[in-house]
Structure formats: structure tokens, C-alpha cells
N, C-alpha and C positions, 0 to 999 in steps of 0.2 A: 504494500500500500504506500501511496505517496504521502508526502507531508502536506497537511491541510494548509499550512502557511504559504506554500508555493502557489496554491490555487488563488489565495487572496492577493498575493503579489501580482500574479498574472491578470486578475480581474482589475486591480488598481491601475496597472499599466494600460490595459485596454480602455478603461474609462478616461484616463488622461489623454490617450491618443484621440479618442472621439471628441473630447473637449477641445483639443488643439485643432482638429479638423474643422469643427464648427466655428471656432474663432477665426481661422484662416478664411473660411467661406464668407463670414460676415464682413471681414476686411475687404475681400475681393468685391463683394456686392457694393460696398460703400464707394469704392474706387470707380467701379463701372458706371454707377448712376451719375448722370449729369446733374449738376446743381440746378435747383429749381429757382427761377427768377420770379419773385413774388409780384413784381411790377408787371411783367409780361403775362403772368397768370391772371392778374386782376383785369388787365386790358382785354385779354381774350374772353374772359367771363362777361365783361361789359359788352363787348361786340356781339357775342352770341345772344345775349339777352336782347340787344337792340335789333339784331337780325330776326329773331323770332317775332318781335313786335311788328317790324316792317312786313314780314310775311303775313301776319294776321291781318294787318291793314289792307294789304294787297288783295287778300281773299274777300274782304268785305267791301272793297271799293269797286264801283262800276264806271266811274267817270274816266274816260280814256286818257286825259291829260294827267290826272292824279295817278293812274296806274303806271304811266310812263315814268313819272317822277319816282314812284316807289320802286320800280324795277331798276332804275339807275342807282338809287340809294342802296338797294340790296346788292347790286354788283360791286359797288364801292366797298361796302362792309365785308363782303366775301373776299375781295382783293386784300383788304387790310388784315383779315384773319389769316390768309395764306402767307402774308409777309411775316406775321408773328411766328408762324411755323408750327 
């Protein structure tokens, strides 16, 4: 029969290896993630909200001149969203 202490040492070593692997994976994920720009995030959220309102207005509007204005505004907002990336 083997010594019971050897089993505990092997288990401790394995636990430490797993902890090291997890820590390395965490560090790698932090490095790979691009930093989030809060200003761009807020701008994008604002533009998306405005875009949904413009689309709602377009659906409710029947006047051709107003529809044309709304379509131009929607195109502009979509262009701005694309630039934010």
C-alpha cells in the first residue's frame, strides 16, 4: 500500500496547477479584450435611440416631404453609427 500522504501531495499539486491555469487564462482574456471607451458607448447608445425614434416617425408619417427628411436623417444617423464602429 502507498503512503496516504503522497496522495494528498499529488492532489495539492494538481489543485495548484489548475489555479495557475485559471489565473493565466484570466490574464490572457484581460489582454485580449479591447478597452471599452465609455464616450463612444454613450454616443452609440444615443444614436441608436435616436434612430429608433426616427424610424417610428417615418412609419407614422404620410407627408412625402417629411418622409424624405426622415429618410435623410436616418441615413445620416446610420452613417454616424458605422463610423463609431
